[in-house]
BAFI-3210 file (N, C-alpha, C; in Angstrom, 3 decimals, decimal comma, padded with zeros to 6 digits):
// residues 272
n [1|2|3|4|5|6|7|8|9|10|11|12|13|14|15|16|17|18|19|20|21|22|23|24|25|26|27|28|29|30|31|32|33|34|35|36|37|38|39|40|41|42|43|44|45|46|47|48|49|50|51|52|53|54|55|56|57|58|59|60|61|62|63|64|65|66|67|68|69|70|71|72|73|74|75|76|77|78|79|80|81|82|83|84|85|86|87|88|89|90|91|92|93|94|95|96|97|98|99|100|101|102|103|104|105|106|107|108|109|110|111|112|113|114|115|116|117|118|119|120|121|122|123|124|125|126|127|128|129|130|131|132|133|134|135|136|137|138|139|140|141|142|143|144|145|146|147|148|149|150|151|152|153|154|155|156|157|158|159|160|161|162|163|164|165|166|167|168|169|170|171|172|173|174|175|176|177|178|179|180|181|182|183|184|185|186|187|188|189|190|191|192|193|194|195|196|197|198|199|200|201|202|203|204|205|206|207|208|209|210|211|212|213|214|215|216|217|218|219|220|221|222|223|224|225|226|227|228|229|230|231|232|233|234|235|236|237|238|239|240|241|242|243|244|245|246|247|248|249|250|251|252|253|254|255|256|257|258|259|260|261|262|263|264|265|266|267|268|269|270|271|272]
n.u [-071,946|-069,685|-070,453|-068,737|-067,931|-067,273|-065,717|-066,720|-065,977|-063,383|-060,338|-058,286|-059,525|-061,378|-059,671|-058,493|-060,712|-061,230|-059,023|-059,239|-061,576|-060,758|-058,816|-060,407|-062,051|-059,986|-059,131|-061,566|-061,939|-059,774|-060,258|-062,605|-061,859|-060,171|-061,847|-062,136|-059,950|-059,945|-059,365|-060,909|-064,206|-064,764|-063,143|-064,462|-067,021|-066,416|-065,451|-067,781|-069,297|-067,809|-068,202|-071,066|-071,827|-069,976|-068,424|-070,299|-072,223|-070,362|-069,549|-071,977|-072,238|-070,146|-070,354|-072,996|-074,962|-075,817|-076,947|-078,909|-080,617|-081,413|-082,966|-084,804|-086,295|-087,854|-086,537|-084,812|-085,328|-084,949|-082,233|-081,112|-081,438|-080,042|-077,555|-076,892|-076,654|-074,517|-072,417|-072,230|-071,475|-068,962|-067,573|-067,639|-066,192|-063,641|-062,899|-062,984|-061,004|-058,672|-058,616|-058,196|-055,765|-054,199|-054,456|-053,226|-050,606|-049,979|-049,945|-047,826|-045,744|-045,607|-044,942|-042,382|-041,059|-041,299|-039,852|-037,368|-036,731|-036,575|-034,410|-032,114|-029,232|-026,768|-023,321|-020,273|-018,113|-019,143|-019,151|-016,523|-015,408|-014,366|-015,172|-015,357|-016,970|-016,122|-015,886|-018,925|-020,142|-021,739|-023,867|-024,833|-025,471|-027,534|-029,584|-031,389|-033,888|-032,890|-030,083|-026,538|-025,084|-022,535|-021,206|-023,239|-024,654|-027,017|-026,844|-026,621|-023,901|-022,753|-023,733|-022,770|-019,983|-019,923|-020,629|-018,365|-016,472|-017,087|-017,120|-014,530|-013,240|-014,974|-016,426|-018,855|-020,713|-020,666|-021,761|-024,428|-025,375|-025,046|-026,797|-029,272|-029,215|-029,331|-031,862|-033,406|-032,737|-033,848|-036,563|-036,843|-036,486|-037,692|-040,350|-043,736|-046,310|-048,601|-047,756|-045,024|-044,151|-044,601|-042,753|-040,329|-040,555|-040,503|-037,862|-036,559|-037,406|-036,123|-033,519|-033,325|-033,526|-031,150|-029,323|-029,529|-028,088|-025,492|-023,739|-021,315|-023,097|-026,014|-028,657|-032,152|-032,344|-029,816|-029,893|-031,878|-030,561|-028,539|-030,266|-031,476|-029,192|-028,522|-030,860|-030,721|-028,595|-029,402|-032,075|-032,036|-032,832|-035,464|-036,910|-036,486|-037,503|-040,127|-040,817|-040,670|-042,702|-045,017|-044,910|-045,647|-048,127|-049,751|-049,384|-049,220|-050,080|-051,458|-049,076|-047,257|-044,328|-041,248|-040,008|-037,297|-033,734|-032,499|-030,083|-028,201|-025,638|-023,790|-023,090|-021,272|-019,315|-017,747|-014,673|-014,302]
n.v [079,634|077,842|074,821|071,708|069,650|066,634|066,310|064,082|063,693|064,095|063,007|061,812|061,036|059,234|057,290|056,431|055,393|053,251|051,672|051,130|049,549|047,342|046,354|045,585|043,646|041,771|041,033|039,966|037,852|036,320|035,566|034,092|032,004|030,609|029,078|026,650|025,261|024,581|023,036|022,032|021,799|024,127|026,120|026,050|027,010|029,591|030,622|030,626|032,321|034,701|035,087|035,308|037,251|039,337|039,482|039,409|041,513|043,595|043,680|044,461|046,917|048,507|048,289|048,040|049,260|052,117|052,264|050,234|051,023|053,470|052,658|051,041|052,382|051,686|049,785|051,010|051,145|048,427|048,173|049,803|048,199|045,979|047,083|047,647|045,075|044,218|045,976|045,073|042,493|042,743|043,997|041,942|039,982|041,202|041,466|038,766|037,807|039,191|038,240|035,512|035,631|036,541|034,373|032,316|033,402|033,303|030,544|029,810|031,148|029,911|027,309|027,791|028,408|025,955|024,391|025,635|025,024|022,220|022,034|022,535|021,014|019,171|019,371|017,763|019,472|020,997|019,100|018,395|020,722|022,691|025,303|026,645|028,909|032,072|032,530|033,717|036,805|036,326|037,679|039,295|037,266|036,025|037,798|037,841|035,535|034,093|034,435|034,312|033,432|033,135|031,662|030,929|028,410|027,660|026,762|027,689|029,637|029,473|027,009|025,214|025,387|024,377|021,712|020,772|021,152|019,331|016,905|016,384|014,256|012,562|012,304|011,193|011,446|014,256|014,857|013,924|015,388|018,023|018,032|017,704|020,077|021,987|021,437|022,221|025,014|025,806|025,401|027,407|029,766|029,734|029,004|029,736|028,957|026,153|024,469|025,020|024,397|021,679|020,803|021,429|019,870|017,271|017,275|017,342|014,929|013,133|013,785|013,034|010,301|009,871|010,549|008,295|006,519|007,306|006,315|005,717|004,037|002,801|002,810|003,669|005,271|006,357|008,030|009,790|011,071|012,515|014,145|015,644|016,945|018,667|020,168|021,544|023,368|024,726|025,720|027,894|030,327|032,538|033,620|031,972|029,555|030,444|030,844|028,278|027,077|028,568|027,855|025,085|025,232|026,868|025,870|023,069|020,136|016,936|014,788|012,965|010,869|011,785|010,580|010,532|009,818|009,098|010,330|013,153|012,751|009,854|008,035|005,901|006,456|008,392|009,395|008,734]
n.w [-081,767|-083,724|-085,287|-085,155|-087,817|-089,595|-092,574|-094,812|-097,406|-097,622|-098,961|-097,557|-095,151|-096,125|-097,094|-094,671|-093,414|-095,134|-094,904|-092,203|-092,215|-093,777|-092,026|-089,858|-091,079|-091,649|-089,089|-088,017|-089,777|-089,245|-086,550|-086,972|-088,699|-087,028|-085,547|-086,736|-086,011|-083,380|-080,179|-078,200|-076,617|-075,198|-076,399|-078,894|-078,268|-077,410|-079,859|-081,479|-080,030|-080,452|-083,212|-083,433|-081,618|-081,749|-084,196|-086,325|-085,619|-085,692|-088,413|-089,502|-088,291|-089,261|-092,071|-093,118|-091,582|-091,854|-094,382|-094,273|-092,141|-093,062|-095,238|-093,895|-091,631|-089,425|-088,079|-086,286|-083,564|-082,886|-083,480|-081,495|-079,237|-079,985|-080,140|-077,487|-076,559|-078,093|-077,217|-074,562|-075,040|-076,342|-074,200|-072,363|-073,706|-073,987|-071,256|-070,492|-072,194|-071,230|-068,653|-069,148|-070,487|-068,411|-066,716|-068,245|-068,396|-065,681|-065,266|-066,983|-065,690|-063,213|-064,143|-065,177|-062,756|-061,469|-063,239|-062,998|-060,281|-060,452|-062,214|-060,745|-059,514|-057,777|-058,555|-059,675|-059,177|-057,086|-055,066|-054,782|-053,936|-055,703|-056,138|-053,617|-051,394|-049,769|-046,200|-044,852|-043,528|-040,525|-039,240|-041,312|-043,101|-041,766|-041,757|-043,675|-045,264|-047,416|-047,115|-047,731|-050,847|-052,355|-054,409|-056,029|-056,184|-055,098|-052,540|-049,282|-048,170|-045,543|-044,802|-046,690|-046,217|-043,631|-044,035|-045,505|-043,599|-041,599|-042,993|-044,391|-045,582|-046,905|-049,788|-050,683|-048,598|-048,433|-050,966|-050,768|-048,506|-049,392|-051,522|-050,200|-048,647|-050,633|-051,689|-049,447|-049,403|-051,790|-051,150|-049,271|-050,675|-053,247|-053,201|-053,572|-053,981|-054,190|-056,230|-056,629|-054,108|-053,915|-055,948|-054,613|-052,393|-053,395|-054,320|-051,887|-050,795|-052,509|-051,993|-049,273|-049,490|-050,809|-048,807|-047,225|-048,730|-048,620|-046,706|-044,062|-042,614|-043,775|-042,870|-042,106|-039,792|-039,729|-041,997|-041,122|-039,032|-040,421|-041,927|-039,892|-039,059|-041,252|-041,429|-038,979|-039,244|-041,385|-041,270|-039,269|-038,069|-036,807|-038,895|-041,041|-039,967|-039,809|-042,504|-043,486|-042,047|-042,949|-045,592|-045,389|-044,095|-045,831|-048,410|-048,687|-050,235|-051,314|-052,873|-055,476|-055,458|-056,864|-060,047|-060,512|-060,312|-056,998|-056,101|-057,224|-058,185|-059,090|-056,446|-056,129|-057,850|-056,853|-055,268|-052,469]
ca.u [-070,711|-069,669|-070,544|-067,619|-068,351|-066,259|-065,916|-066,535|-065,465|-061,928|-059,731|-057,464|-060,458|-061,946|-058,594|-058,305|-061,863|-061,190|-057,974|-059,864|-062,516|-059,960|-058,199|-061,444|-062,344|-058,913|-059,137|-062,697|-061,792|-058,793|-060,943|-063,574|-061,183|-059,618|-062,869|-061,978|-058,757|-060,049|-058,985|-061,857|-065,544|-064,742|-062,725|-065,440|-068,098|-065,875|-065,420|-069,119|-069,685|-067,156|-068,857|-072,445|-072,104|-068,975|-068,033|-071,479|-072,622|-069,262|-069,611|-073,183|-072,027|-069,214|-070,555|-074,323|-075,926|-076,355|-077,812|-080,030|-081,524|-081,996|-084,019|-085,786|-086,166|-088,555|-085,596|-083,972|-085,515|-084,234|-080,854|-080,724|-081,430|-078,841|-076,351|-076,613|-076,168|-073,236|-071,491|-072,004|-070,717|-067,565|-066,918|-067,457|-065,102|-062,402|-062,631|-062,614|-059,684|-057,670|-058,539|-057,624|-054,336|-053,554|-054,392|-052,170|-049,330|-049,729|-049,538|-046,457|-044,804|-045,441|-044,187|-040,993|-040,572|-041,072|-038,698|-036,106|-036,460|-036,118|-033,118|-030,950|-028,636|-025,376|-022,318|-019,006|-017,334|-019,714|-018,784|-015,053|-015,000|-013,655|-015,489|-015,899|-017,111|-015,431|-016,844|-019,781|-020,449|-022,868|-024,962|-025,388|-026,022|-028,810|-030,434|-032,462|-034,130|-031,994|-028,730|-025,472|-024,739|-021,575|-020,833|-024,475|-025,061|-028,184|-026,510|-026,137|-022,418|-022,349|-024,150|-021,796|-018,688|-020,068|-020,604|-016,985|-015,704|-017,478|-016,777|-013,539|-012,697|-016,041|-017,201|-020,121|-021,571|-020,852|-022,672|-025,787|-025,794|-025,134|-027,997|-030,343|-029,112|-029,844|-033,312|-033,956|-032,568|-034,914|-037,783|-036,865|-036,302|-038,439|-041,723|-044,770|-047,622|-048,591|-046,927|-043,617|-043,866|-044,493|-041,449|-039,270|-040,692|-040,053|-036,399|-036,141|-037,582|-035,027|-032,263|-033,342|-033,194|-029,762|-028,623|-029,411|-027,112|-024,202|-022,905|-021,117|-024,304|-027,108|-029,959|-033,046|-031,976|-028,608|-030,395|-032,566|-029,514|-027,949|-031,313|-031,566|-027,945|-028,636|-031,978|-030,321|-027,722|-030,090|-033,276|-031,402|-033,356|-036,839|-037,518|-036,391|-038,507|-041,387|-041,025|-040,925|-044,042|-045,914|-044,993|-046,443|-049,550|-050,481|-049,233|-049,100|-051,187|-050,941|-048,277|-046,568|-042,930|-040,641|-039,380|-035,929|-032,830|-032,354|-028,876|-027,801|-024,464|-023,643|-022,181|-020,257|-018,316|-016,961|-013,354|-014,339]
ca.v [078,786|077,048|073,348|071,032|068,525|065,903|066,211|062,688|063,676|064,258|061,762|061,119|060,437|058,058|056,246|055,929|054,543|052,055|050,872|050,556|048,490|046,170|045,790|044,959|042,433|040,793|040,476|039,106|036,674|035,480|034,913|033,152|030,776|029,861|028,133|025,360|024,604|024,558|021,768|021,509|022,452|025,557|027,082|026,105|027,883|030,969|030,974|030,910|033,585|035,821|035,240|035,732|038,486|040,389|039,584|039,847|042,946|044,592|043,851|045,247|048,308|049,222|048,168|047,960|049,866|053,287|052,025|049,406|051,795|054,519|051,962|050,458|053,191|051,056|048,911|051,791|050,693|047,159|048,445|050,315|047,127|045,115|047,823|047,424|043,632|044,244|046,580|044,201|041,290|043,241|044,194|040,628|039,305|041,849|041,132|037,328|037,722|039,674|037,251|034,331|035,942|036,609|033,005|031,605|033,982|032,798|029,072|029,722|031,681|028,797|026,241|028,228|028,355|024,552|023,894|026,136|024,180|020,888|022,026|022,649|019,819|019,165|018,975|017,197|020,577|021,355|018,093|018,348|022,029|023,396|026,696|026,941|030,351|032,560|032,474|034,923|037,503|035,590|038,577|039,683|036,038|035,575|038,928|037,443|034,178|033,443|034,393|034,600|032,316|033,804|030,927|030,746|027,017|027,470|026,167|028,827|029,504|028,901|025,542|024,482|025,356|023,508|020,318|020,469|021,107|018,125|015,646|016,641|012,962|011,717|012,992|010,645|012,204|015,642|014,933|013,695|016,465|019,250|017,852|017,966|021,486|022,739|021,268|023,064|026,349|026,083|025,574|028,735|030,894|029,673|028,536|030,786|028,341|024,670|023,750|025,210|023,693|020,184|020,596|021,498|018,651|016,143|017,275|017,039|013,479|012,440|014,052|012,271|008,906|009,890|010,562|006,892|005,661|007,884|005,528|004,273|003,396|003,088|002,600|004,803|006,094|007,183|009,081|010,800|011,837|013,433|015,122|016,640|017,781|019,729|021,016|022,411|024,467|025,532|026,397|028,319|031,683|032,577|033,925|030,710|028,636|030,942|030,549|026,812|026,811|029,163|026,966|023,849|025,557|027,460|025,351|021,673|019,288|015,649|014,662|011,707|010,969|011,983|009,260|010,757|009,128|009,779|011,163|013,829|012,121|008,447|008,021|004,946|006,996|009,323|008,777|008,280]
ca.w [-081,798|-085,010|-085,041|-085,767|-088,567|-090,308|-094,037|-095,234|-098,770|-097,557|-099,474|-096,502|-094,240|-096,776|-097,092|-093,364|-093,098|-095,914|-094,248|-090,914|-092,530|-094,186|-090,833|-089,106|-091,757|-091,464|-087,671|-087,810|-090,575|-088,509|-085,419|-087,449|-089,242|-085,892|-084,980|-087,346|-085,498|-081,938|-079,629|-077,222|-076,759|-074,682|-077,399|-079,918|-077,789|-077,447|-081,222|-081,968|-079,351|-081,208|-084,508|-083,292|-080,850|-082,015|-085,585|-087,193|-085,352|-086,079|-089,790|-089,809|-087,836|-090,118|-093,514|-093,602|-090,727|-092,265|-095,576|-093,845|-091,290|-093,951|-095,960|-092,992|-090,386|-088,297|-087,322|-085,461|-082,143|-082,661|-083,529|-080,193|-078,343|-080,416|-079,936|-076,051|-076,383|-078,764|-076,322|-073,461|-075,542|-076,548|-072,929|-071,766|-074,420|-073,617|-069,897|-070,518|-072,859|-070,352|-067,545|-069,741|-070,738|-067,091|-066,179|-068,978|-067,958|-064,347|-065,469|-067,590|-064,634|-062,282|-064,774|-065,242|-061,419|-061,158|-064,023|-062,301|-059,066|-060,908|-062,895|-059,868|-059,084|-057,290|-059,518|-059,077|-058,661|-055,715|-054,051|-054,624|-053,406|-056,664|-056,046|-052,297|-051,173|-048,553|-044,993|-044,901|-042,190|-040,106|-038,995|-042,577|-043,624|-041,074|-041,715|-044,634|-045,304|-048,397|-046,740|-048,732|-051,671|-053,281|-055,629|-056,903|-056,455|-054,373|-051,182|-048,506|-047,971|-044,263|-044,741|-047,592|-045,553|-042,450|-044,518|-045,847|-042,377|-040,855|-043,786|-045,393|-046,218|-047,538|-050,897|-050,793|-047,579|-048,873|-052,085|-050,304|-047,676|-050,207|-052,304|-049,261|-048,329|-051,827|-051,675|-048,405|-049,836|-052,810|-050,445|-048,556|-051,568|-054,536|-053,084|-053,394|-054,106|-053,970|-057,278|-056,330|-052,884|-054,303|-056,580|-053,589|-051,449|-054,229|-054,341|-050,520|-050,662|-053,229|-051,264|-048,066|-049,847|-051,094|-047,561|-046,755|-049,521|-048,623|-045,923|-044,013|-042,204|-044,732|-042,268|-042,075|-038,701|-040,156|-042,902|-040,327|-038,286|-041,398|-042,259|-038,832|-039,070|-042,279|-040,945|-037,858|-039,655|-042,496|-040,675|-037,988|-037,633|-036,681|-040,244|-041,867|-039,410|-040,191|-043,947|-043,694|-041,479|-043,787|-046,743|-045,055|-043,741|-046,949|-049,811|-048,619|-050,864|-051,587|-054,114|-055,726|-055,382|-058,231|-060,645|-060,886|-059,409|-055,743|-055,992|-058,449|-058,699|-058,767|-055,296|-056,249|-058,788|-056,081|-054,694|-051,081]
c.u [-070,800|-069,622|-069,450|-068,172|-067,169|-066,572|-065,586|-066,003|-063,921|-061,259|-058,931|-058,387|-061,020|-060,898|-058,424|-059,475|-061,778|-060,146|-058,469|-060,765|-061,824|-059,318|-059,194|-061,811|-061,262|-058,931|-060,370|-062,532|-060,782|-059,529|-061,886|-062,930|-060,575|-060,568|-062,662|-060,702|-058,753|-059,704|-059,997|-063,187|-065,591|-064,314|-063,724|-066,625|-067,589|-065,859|-066,776|-069,618|-069,016|-067,886|-070,248|-072,618|-071,072|-068,740|-069,255|-072,029|-071,575|-069,329|-070,865|-072,963|-071,168|-069,554|-071,985|-075,328|-076,603|-077,326|-079,086|-081,072|-082,126|-083,159|-085,122|-085,811|-086,883|-087,653|-084,623|-084,071|-084,833|-082,714|-080,304|-080,530|-080,169|-077,590|-075,914|-076,046|-074,759|-072,107|-071,147|-071,118|-069,227|-066,865|-066,631|-066,268|-063,729|-061,945|-062,237|-061,270|-058,484|-057,508|-057,862|-056,105|-053,518|-053,389|-053,303|-050,781|-048,999|-049,266|-048,109|-045,414|-044,549|-044,633|-042,710|-040,330|-040,348|-039,864|-037,385|-035,759|-035,922|-034,783|-031,924|-030,510|-027,228|-024,406|-021,161|-018,160|-017,828|-019,066|-017,330|-014,512|-014,190|-013,889|-016,112|-015,964|-016,394|-016,481|-017,623|-019,799|-021,773|-024,106|-025,675|-026,110|-027,383|-029,795|-031,587|-032,701|-033,187|-030,547|-027,779|-025,112|-023,756|-021,263|-022,034|-024,896|-026,300|-027,999|-025,973|-024,630|-022,067|-022,648|-023,088|-020,491|-018,763|-020,009|-019,160|-016,114|-015,907|-017,054|-015,744|-013,046|-013,739|-016,803|-018,598|-021,126|-021,733|-021,827|-024,106|-026,233|-025,921|-026,420|-029,215|-030,392|-029,594|-031,327|-033,970|-033,863|-033,597|-036,248|-037,961|-037,018|-037,199|-039,860|-042,619|-046,206|-047,468|-047,743|-045,428|-043,204|-043,682|-043,186|-040,300|-039,320|-040,178|-038,539|-035,933|-036,277|-036,484|-033,769|-032,208|-032,983|-031,666|-028,916|-028,502|-028,416|-025,698|-023,237|-022,198|-022,307|-025,404|-028,582|-030,795|-032,723|-030,793|-028,949|-031,100|-031,652|-028,883|-028,957|-031,414|-030,334|-028,013|-029,735|-031,548|-029,488|-028,365|-031,231|-032,867|-031,839|-034,845|-037,544|-037,515|-037,346|-039,905|-041,795|-041,337|-042,318|-045,162|-046,087|-045,878|-047,874|-050,284|-050,479|-049,169|-050,309|-050,590|-050,157|-047,641|-045,101|-042,355|-040,079|-037,939|-035,068|-032,689|-031,238|-028,553|-026,558|-024,388|-022,673|-020,995|-019,046|-017,385|-015,755|-013,490|-015,697]
c.v [077,866|075,548|072,599|069,787|067,896|065,812|064,779|062,588|063,804|062,969|061,055|060,381|059,130|056,908|055,616|054,998|053,247|051,103|050,287|049,420|047,182|045,518|045,006|043,618|041,353|040,169|039,557|037,770|035,709|034,797|033,859|031,850|029,974|028,856|026,762|024,591|024,543|023,090|021,224|022,297|023,853|026,510|027,208|027,066|029,337|031,492|031,403|032,199|034,802|036,085|035,848|037,072|039,567|040,572|040,103|041,179|043,963|044,786|044,634|046,698|049,128|049,249|048,274|048,804|051,152|053,146|051,244|050,218|052,884|053,907|051,407|051,179|052,591|050,171|049,655|051,368|049,320|047,288|049,030|049,179|046,221|045,810|047,675|046,042|043,533|044,858|045,694|042,990|041,588|043,360|042,869|039,846|039,871|041,425|039,650|037,128|038,072|038,703|035,951|034,495|035,986|035,227|032,193|032,110|033,409|031,326|028,999|030,210|030,573|027,633|026,567|028,094|026,837|023,963|024,450|025,364|022,861|020,925|022,145|021,398|020,027|018,740|018,412|018,367|021,057|020,398|018,051|019,733|022,835|024,893|027,075|028,463|030,792|032,513|033,783|035,559|036,979|036,502|038,995|038,470|035,714|036,737|038,733|036,038|033,452|033,435|034,728|033,340|032,861|033,060|030,544|029,274|026,596|026,595|027,400|028,609|029,011|027,438|024,714|024,297|024,414|022,058|019,918|020,354|019,845|016,823|015,933|015,411|012,107|012,527|012,463|011,263|013,572|015,792|014,858|014,906|017,810|019,194|018,248|019,452|022,380|022,677|022,136|024,592|026,713|026,200|026,896|029,941|030,890|029,287|029,757|030,307|026,804|023,980|023,809|024,490|022,244|019,939|020,585|020,283|017,439|016,119|016,909|015,486|012,740|012,557|013,251|010,783|008,822|009,846|009,146|006,058|006,210|007,180|006,400|003,470|003,807|002,795|003,840|005,824|006,933|008,290|010,153|011,650|012,862|014,513|016,119|017,558|018,954|020,738|022,038|023,574|025,344|026,396|026,898|029,733|031,569|032,805|032,693|029,642|029,059|030,686|029,098|026,488|027,402|028,317|025,741|024,247|026,024|026,635|023,727|020,993|017,925|015,597|013,353|011,853|011,094|010,700|009,467|009,899|009,858|010,736|011,860|013,241|010,681|008,306|007,034|005,423|007,998|008,659|008,204|008,432]
c.w [-083,015|-084,693|-085,852|-086,538|-089,335|-091,756|-094,577|-096,658|-098,785|-097,981|-098,428|-095,445|-094,859|-096,903|-095,735|-092,997|-093,914|-095,316|-092,963|-091,163|-092,986|-092,997|-090,023|-089,756|-091,587|-090,113|-087,478|-088,644|-089,802|-087,333|-085,862|-088,003|-088,113|-085,293|-085,527|-086,878|-083,998|-081,436|-078,604|-077,360|-076,224|-075,691|-078,544|-079,496|-077,766|-078,945|-081,781|-081,245|-080,013|-082,500|-084,348|-082,659|-081,064|-083,496|-086,461|-086,906|-085,814|-087,675|-090,188|-089,358|-088,773|-091,590|-093,988|-092,783|-091,349|-093,480|-095,162|-093,089|-092,098|-094,815|-095,128|-091,670|-089,151|-087,440|-086,380|-083,975|-081,885|-082,658|-082,189|-079,164|-078,703|-080,078|-078,375|-075,883|-077,004|-077,862|-075,151|-073,848|-075,699|-075,230|-072,267|-072,372|-074,017|-072,183|-069,807|-071,142|-071,927|-069,154|-068,015|-069,973|-069,384|-066,510|-066,879|-068,553|-066,589|-064,455|-065,999|-066,506|-063,593|-062,853|-064,899|-063,825|-061,121|-061,988|-063,489|-061,133|-059,531|-061,650|-061,961|-059,270|-058,607|-058,376|-058,838|-058,511|-057,255|-054,725|-053,740|-054,140|-054,342|-056,481|-054,677|-052,053|-049,937|-047,352|-044,922|-043,477|-041,701|-039,766|-040,301|-043,214|-043,046|-041,041|-042,778|-044,645|-046,230|-047,879|-047,882|-049,498|-052,727|-054,487|-056,458|-057,081|-055,667|-053,121|-050,425|-048,114|-046,653|-044,160|-045,592|-046,881|-044,325|-042,915|-044,902|-044,570|-041,631|-041,604|-044,802|-046,134|-046,850|-048,599|-051,005|-049,803|-048,010|-049,954|-051,659|-049,403|-048,455|-051,053|-051,376|-048,847|-049,468|-051,909|-050,667|-048,791|-050,871|-052,164|-049,792|-049,488|-052,780|-054,411|-052,846|-053,641|-054,015|-054,991|-056,992|-055,051|-053,147|-054,920|-055,604|-052,709|-052,143|-054,255|-052,900|-050,307|-051,271|-052,458|-049,906|-048,368|-050,177|-049,880|-047,017|-047,519|-049,345|-047,610|-044,799|-043,493|-043,100|-044,149|-042,333|-041,005|-039,011|-041,033|-042,119|-039,526|-039,197|-041,777|-041,138|-038,747|-040,010|-041,892|-039,892|-038,260|-040,758|-041,956|-039,327|-037,476|-037,565|-038,105|-041,081|-041,293|-039,820|-041,601|-044,113|-043,118|-042,357|-045,017|-046,550|-044,842|-044,961|-048,232|-049,799|-049,199|-051,010|-052,888|-054,199|-055,714|-056,829|-058,702|-060,995|-059,930|-058,191|-055,647|-057,304|-059,046|-058,280|-057,657|-055,412|-057,095|-058,031|-055,415|-053,340|-050,502]
res [m|k|k|f|t|i|n|k|d|n|i|f|l|k|s|a|i|s|i|g|k|i|l|i|l|t|i|l|a|y|l|s|i|n|i|f|f|v|k|n|n|i|q|l|a|i|g|f|f|i|i|i|f|i|a|l|p|t|v|f|l|f|f|f|k|d|k|f|l|a|k|h|p|k|f|n|i|f|w|k|i|i|r|v|i|y|i|i|s|v|v|l|y|i|v|g|y|l|l|g|a|w|h|l|n|s|i|e|r|v|q|k|s|v|d|f|i|n|s|k|k|i|t|l|n|d|v|m|g|t|n|l|p|p|k|p|d|q|n|l|n|d|s|t|i|a|g|i|d|a|n|g|n|f|i|r|d|d|v|e|l|a|i|f|e|k|y|p|d|s|a|k|i|r|a|a|e|l|q|y|a|q|a|l|q|l|e|l|t|q|v|y|n|s|e|t|y|v|a|a|m|q|k|e|d|l|a|f|y|c|l|g|f|s|g|p|d|t|s|l|s|a|a|e|v|k|e|k|e|i|n|t|i|t|i|n|t|d|s|r|h|g|k|q|s|v|n|f|k|d|y|m|i|g|y|a|s|s|n|e|n|e|c|n|l|e|l|s|s|l|p|n]
***
């Protein structure tokens, strides 16, 4: 059987090897230079790890190994040991890099979710019923936790319509109750860890305080009555009760109150 060999005198192979070496040098130089721009000790340690256990062995492997070992054959045994350490270091670096990238991606995803929750607010059009949804099919609406939200304001349609039906003459109460209903809907649909749960709870806390300002009775007990009113029509199925219980059990941690204004809209600016 004819043995396959690579012709190292091939000009194309030589060019490919040269380009590969230049690329390797560029990458290693980039990684090494980044050490001087690190922001903390962990990044500094990672940088020196890259230089000592990856960059320098890689430079030796691609540029000096053959000539050095040919000149000093006794170092072959040491090279075999170093090669094992080199391979382990490269594997550890790749695994660490992938885990770090996954962790950063997870942090970014959570932050986007928290920002999304915080960005949802009641608008004047919501309060004045400019874009009221049609009455949903209740069986279809209750077949999922999220239900139906045809106008996309993160207030379930049946809840939104119930608020308008009960308070057709009070924009202030509608504003407060719609805000609380939206916070509950965000809790049911956007929570999947402690960070998102805290964001939803902070919105619910603010909405509860807003209920107390909506009048005509501004006492704590009046706010609690309105809170119970919205909870009853929003958390109205076993699956929604279950989701709320799981959120509390799995994700509840201590948190500080938000420093935002209690009401999304200035209630005194509303017509009634």
